[in-house]
C-alpha positions in Angstrom: 0.0 0.0 0.0 1.4 3.4 -1.0 2.1 6.1 1.6 -0.7 8.2 0.1 -3.3 5.6 0.8 -1.9 4.9 4.3 -2.3 8.6 5.1 -5.8 8.7 3.7 -6.7 5.6 5.7 -5.3 7.2 8.9 -7.2 10.4 8.3 -10.4 8.5 7.7 -9.9 6.6 11.0 -9.3 9.9 12.9 -12.4 11.4 11.4 -14.4 8.4 12.4 -13.1 8.7 15.9 -14.0 12.3 16.0 -17.5 11.6 14.8 -17.9 8.8 17.3 -17.3 11.2 20.3 -20.0 11.0 22.9 -22.1 14.2 22.9 -23.2 15.4 26.4 -26.0 18.0 26.4 -26.0 21.0 28.7 -28.9 19.5 30.6 -27.0 16.2 31.2 -23.8 18.0 32.1 -25.4 20.4 34.6 -27.2 17.4 36.2 -23.8 15.7 36.6 -22.3 18.9 38.1 -25.2 19.2 40.5 -24.7 15.6 41.7 -21.3 16.5 42.9 -21.6 17.6 46.5 -19.0 20.1 47.8 -19.2 21.3 51.4 -19.4 25.0 51.9 -16.8 24.7 54.6 -14.3 23.3 52.2 -15.0 26.1 49.7 -14.5 28.7 52.5 -11.2 27.1 53.5 -10.1 27.3 49.9 -10.9 31.0 49.8 -9.2 31.6 53.1 -6.1 29.7 51.9 -5.9 32.0 48.9 -6.3 35.2 50.9 -3.7 34.2 53.5 -1.1 32.9 51.0 -1.4 36.0 48.8 -1.3 38.3 51.8 -4.7 40.0 51.7 -4.9 40.4 55.5 -7.9 42.8 55.6 -9.9 40.6 53.3 -8.9 37.5 55.3 -10.0 39.2 58.5 -13.4 40.3 57.0 -13.9 36.8 55.5 -13.1 35.2 58.9 -15.8 37.3 60.6 -18.4 36.7 57.9 -17.9 33.0 57.3 -16.5 31.8 60.6 -13.6 30.3 58.8 -10.4 30.4 60.9 -7.1 30.8 59.1 -4.3 28.3 59.8 -1.8 31.0 60.8 -1.9 34.2 62.8 -3.2 37.0 60.6 -0.9 39.4 62.3 2.1 37.6 60.6 0.6 38.4 57.2 1.2 42.1 57.8 4.9 41.4 58.6 5.3 39.1 55.6 3.8 41.7 53.3 6.1 44.4 54.7 9.0 42.2 53.7 7.6 41.6 50.2 6.9 45.3 49.7 10.4 46.3 50.7 11.9 44.0 48.1 9.5 45.2 45.5 10.5 48.8 46.2 14.2 47.9 46.1 14.8 48.3 49.8 16.6 45.0 50.2 18.5 45.9 53.3 15.3 46.8 55.1 13.8 43.5 53.8 16.6 41.4 55.2 16.3 43.1 58.6 12.6 42.4 58.6 13.1 38.8 57.7 15.6 38.4 60.5 13.1 40.0 62.9 10.5 37.5 61.9 12.8 34.5 62.1 16.6 34.5 61.8 16.7 30.9 60.8 15.0 31.7 57.4 18.1 33.1 55.9 20.5 31.1 58.0 19.1 27.8 56.6 18.5 29.1 53.0 21.8 30.1 51.4 20.2 30.4 48.0 17.6 32.9 49.2 20.2 34.9 51.0 22.4 35.0 47.9 19.4 36.2 45.8 18.6 39.0 48.3 22.3 40.1 48.2 22.2 39.8 44.4 19.2 42.1 44.4 21.1 44.6 46.6 23.8 44.6 44.0 21.3 45.2 41.3 19.9 48.2 43.2 23.3 49.7 43.6 23.9 49.4 39.9 20.5 50.8 39.1 21.4 53.9 41.2 24.7 54.4 39.5 26.8 53.5 42.5 29.5 51.8 40.5 32.3 51.7 43.0 30.1 50.7 45.9 28.6 48.0 43.7 32.0 46.6 42.8 33.1 46.6 46.4 29.9 44.9 47.6 30.2 42.3 44.9 33.8 41.5 45.8 33.2 41.4 49.6 29.8 39.9 49.9 29.0 37.9 46.8 32.3 36.7 45.4 33.1 34.4 48.4 29.7 32.7 48.0 30.4 32.3 44.2 33.6 30.5 45.0 31.6 27.9 47.0 28.8 27.5 44.5 29.1 27.5 40.7 25.5 28.6 40.1 26.0 31.5 42.4 29.2 32.5 40.5 27.4 32.4 37.2 24.6 34.6 38.5 27.1 37.0 40.0 29.0 37.3 36.7 25.8 37.9 34.9 24.9 40.7 37.3 28.3 42.4 37.3 28.1 42.4 33.5 25.5 45.2 33.8 28.4 47.5 34.6 29.9 46.9 31.2 27.1 48.6 29.4 26.3 52.3 29.3 22.9 51.7 27.6 21.3 48.8 29.6 18.3 48.9 27.2 20.5 47.1 24.7 22.2 45.0 27.3 21.8 41.2 27.0 21.4 41.0 30.8 19.2 44.1 31.1 16.3 42.0 32.3 17.9 42.0 35.7 16.9 45.7 36.0 13.3 45.0 35.1 10.6 45.2 37.8 10.0 41.5 37.1 13.4 40.7 38.8 12.3 42.4 42.0 9.0 40.6 41.9 10.8 37.3 41.4 13.0 37.9 44.5 10.0 39.1 46.5 8.0 36.0 45.7 11.0 33.8 46.7 11.2 35.5 50.1 7.4 35.3 50.5 7.5 31.5 49.9 10.3 31.0 52.3 8.5 32.9 55.1 5.3 30.8 54.5 7.4 27.6 54.6 8.9 28.6 57.9 5.3 29.1 59.2 4.4 25.5 58.1 2.1 27.0 55.5 1.9 26.1 51.8 4.0 28.5 49.7 1.5 28.5 46.9 -2.3 29.0 47.1 -4.4 25.9 46.3 -6.9 27.6 44.0 -4.6 28.2 41.0 -3.5 24.5 41.2 -7.1 23.4 41.1 -7.8 25.6 38.1 -4.8 24.0 36.3 -6.3 20.6 37.2 -9.6 21.7 35.7 -8.0 22.7 32.4 -6.0 19.5 32.3 -9.1 17.4 32.9 -11.0 19.3 30.2 -8.2 18.6 27.7 -8.3 14.9 28.5 -12.1 14.8 28.2 -12.0 16.7 24.9 -10.5 13.6 23.3 -13.5 11.4 24.3 -16.6 13.6 24.4 -18.2 16.9 23.3 -19.6 18.6 26.3 -20.3 22.1 27.7 -16.9 23.5 28.4 -15.5 26.3 30.6 -13.3 28.4 28.4 -13.2 31.6 30.4 -12.1 30.9 34.0 -13.0 34.4 35.0 -16.7 33.9 34.4 -16.8 30.1 34.6 -19.5 30.1 32.0 -20.4 26.8 30.4 -20.2 27.0 26.6 -22.2 24.5 24.5 -20.1 22.1 22.5 -19.7 22.6 18.7 -21.5 19.7 17.1 
């Protein structure tokens, strides 16, 4: 059999499989969804988990009062954690390090990678502010010794110091280090470390559940046509194209 006819046959088989997909109507699908019983308490815990992890302390307190759902950590610690995160996001790294140590000195003592990234961010801020001599001195005294002990640290240090070689950082191959996204990345790493030290998940559960929903829909797409959620923001069921 020629390759042409093999391809034609395969295409015909695929088309037949597609046509043989089970079609689930909106009425049938909504009935299946209604048969799934989820306790309101579990939904409330999911919401509280998101508010606590993301640091919405005022919303978490209000939700606690309205729903009676107790958070699994002291809400007062959220304010301290958000102060650290905000300090990094604003470029005040020294202040952030002091605040972390006030919360729990073991966080940085037991996490050399996090401490290096905070020191790296300090170096970036010195370069951003045009303090070249101070930046070189800081890199040599604080970061170079750590680079000698860790190859990945050394590579990151070399990449950061390379910023000093360019007058126009907009055309610099490592210019992304000066983007706000770099601050946000470091702030998120600190936030996760503080949460871990408080025996709390470093990531909220809700986004993970949404990813699982998308994965499940993709798997089901191969077997059936059904009302699908395409817009997670509205969670509106859209009828299948038949």
